[in-house]
N, C-alpha and C positions, 0 to 999 in steps of 0.2 A: 136544717140547711142554710135558713134566712137567719137564723141566731149565729150561726158561725160566719156567715156574711158579713153581719153587723159588726163582728170584732175584728174582721179584716178590713172594713170599710173604714173604723177607726184610724188604721195607718195609711191610708190613701189620700191624696190629694183631692181636689173637688173635679180637678179635670179628667181625671182617673176614674171616676165614677160614672161618668157618661159611658153608656153601653147600648146594644141592641138586643131584642128579644126575640129569639128565633123558636119558631116552632113547626114541627112534621108529626106525619102518622104514619105508621106502618104495621102492617098484618103481623099477627103473633099466633103460635098454634095454641089449641086450646089446651088448658091445664090447670088442675088443682094443686095446691099445695098448703100443706097446714102449717101456719108460723107459728112454733112454740114460744117465741117471745112475746107476741101481743096475742096470742091464744084465739088465733082466728083461720079461716080458711082463706087464701088468697087465690085469685083466677077469676072470681067473679066481676062482672061489670061494677067498676068504682066512678061515680060521677063528682069525687070531692064532697063539696057542701051540699051535693043534693042525695048524698047516700049511696047505696047499694043497692042491686037487684039481685034476683036470682038466676040471672042470664050469665052464661060463661064467655067471657071475653075473648074475643079474636082480633081486637084491634088496640093499639098504644098511642095516645098522642102525648108527645114530649115537648117541655118546654126548655129552653136553654139562653143564658144570658152569657155575653160576650163583650168584653171592653172595646172601646173603638181607639181610644187614646193609647193604653197600654193593653198588652197582651195577657189575657186571661179570659176563662170561660168557666161556666157551672150550670149543670143541669139543675132547675129548681122544682120541677112538678111533671108529673105523669098522671095520666088517666086511662083507666081501663074501659072500653066500650064493647058493645056487640055491633059489630058492623061501623061503617065508616060514621065519624062525629056530625051530627047536623050542624048546620051553620049557625043556629041559633044558640046550641050549646058551646060551640068554639067563641062565641062573642062573648058568653059568660064566663067560660074561663080564662079568657084574655083578659077580662075585667079583673077578676080573682087574682091572677099570678102580676098584672101591674100593679095593683093595690099593694100587694105585699111586697113588691120590688120598691115602690116609692116609701113605705113605710119602714123600709131598711136603710133607706138612705141613697139608693141607686136613682140614679138620671138616665130612664129610658126614653130614648131619642127617636127609635124606629124600632118597626117588626120587620122580619123576614120569613117569608113562606114560599112554598110551592104554588102552581097555579091551579090547585085543584077546585072544583066547582063549589065546594063547601067553603074554602078559603076564601075564595073570590066573594061570595054571596057575603060571609060574616063580615069583610071589610067593607063591603057596600053598606050593611046595616049600621056599622060604626060609624058611617058619614063618610068615609073615603071615596074618591072619585076619580075619573081620569085627571079632569081638570084641578082637581084638590086633592092630590095622593097623599092625605095625611087624616086624621082623625084627632078629636080632643077629649081628655080623658083627665079629671080634676085638675082643669084648666090649663092644662100642658097638651101640647100639640106632638102627636107622634106619627112621623111619617110611615107610609107603608110601602115596603120594597118587595119585588117578586124575586126568587131565587135566580141569579144570571144564567146558571147551567140549565135551569128549567126553561128558561125563555130562549135559549139558544136550541132545546129540541122543539119546543112549541114553533120556531121559525122553521127549521128543518120539514117538521111534519107537515106545515102548511105547504111550504115551499113543494113538497112531494104530491100535493094534490091541485095547487093552483098556480097559474103563469102570475109573472109579476110585471106590471107594466110601467117602465122609468118615464120621468120625464124629459123629452128630446134634448133640451137646452142643457141637461146636466151631463150629456155625453157628445155634445158637439155636432147634432144633427137633427134635420129635421123631420125625420121618418119616425115613425113609432118604434119604439125598442121594447121588445119584452123577452125577459128572462124566462127560462125554462128548465124544470129539473132535467129534461131530455139532453140540454145542452152539457152538462153535467156527465150523464150516461155516455154520449158520443164522445166527449173527451177522454172518458176512462178507457173507453175501447181503443182510441187512437194511440194512447200511452201506453196501452199492453203490447202493442205492437213493436214498440221501440227496444232496442238494445240495452237502454240506460234510461229507465223509467224515471219521471219526474214524481208521479203521484206514487211512489212505491208503497206508502203506508196504506193505500186505499184497496180494500177488496170487495167482492160482490156484497157481502153482508153490509158494507158501507152505504152501497148504494139501492139494494133492495132491503131494506131492515124488515126482520120479523116482529113480532108483536113484541117479543122478549129483547132484542137488540136496540127498537124503536126507544127504549129507555136509557139505552147506554149514552152519557153525556160525552164519553172520548169520541164516540163513532160521529156524533152531531159535529162536535168541534172541528174534527179532521174533515169533514166535507166542507163545512162553512168557512174554509181557510184562507188565509193569505196565499199558502201554495197553490191552492185550486185555483183562486181568482188570477194568480200570476200565469198560470198554465194558460187559462182562458185567454188572457191578454196578449200572452205570447204568440196564441194561433193566430189570433187577430192581426198581431204587428207581422208575421211572417205570411200571412195570406193563406194559411190553412184553414180558416174561419168557414169558406166554402163548403167543408164536409158538414157542416151543421144544416144545410140546405138540400142535402143528399135524402 
């Protein structure tokens, strides 16, 4: 793959070589398959430079690069693991892939991943922090970016459990202002009584997500949307906000 990339990069300008490195892990079905071409059995845990084990893999960690200035993308590496990849191994895999990318002539300026506990720990081990969301590799700074769809889901999930206290000066009042998930629930109930619904996309699944539906980005985006915010504002503007106090 990297040999083919080197050939393609010869036709690219320097600006087109800027890219981000994305990585994500997924569960896979346990399965063994004999590869006739390489005369080996695939499906066991494969840790790249660390070799293989006798454990049957049930997770796959994939790395893919994507151009920033020009539209192109290419999967470049994958690892089979038994169980979720530990943070220390994620760090090692990241360094291996980054090293191969730089040797091929790519300019990786950012990494993108979800907020899995192992990913968060791995980026901390590399030296990234809230104050300095980047790490150095071969004297080059690489920004660390969390996948925006997962950030949106995390915001929704936290809002389900915790109220949010807003600064009074931001909303033009001296009284304490607290945003609650219950406000959206009551808005939804009011909207369902109307002949022409404003929140016609919302369903009970949006407001009471199950373990499976809580992973759906679309549901989180539709709840934490401009439409819902505008509907809340319309209730306040028309004096119907007293319903929230009942």
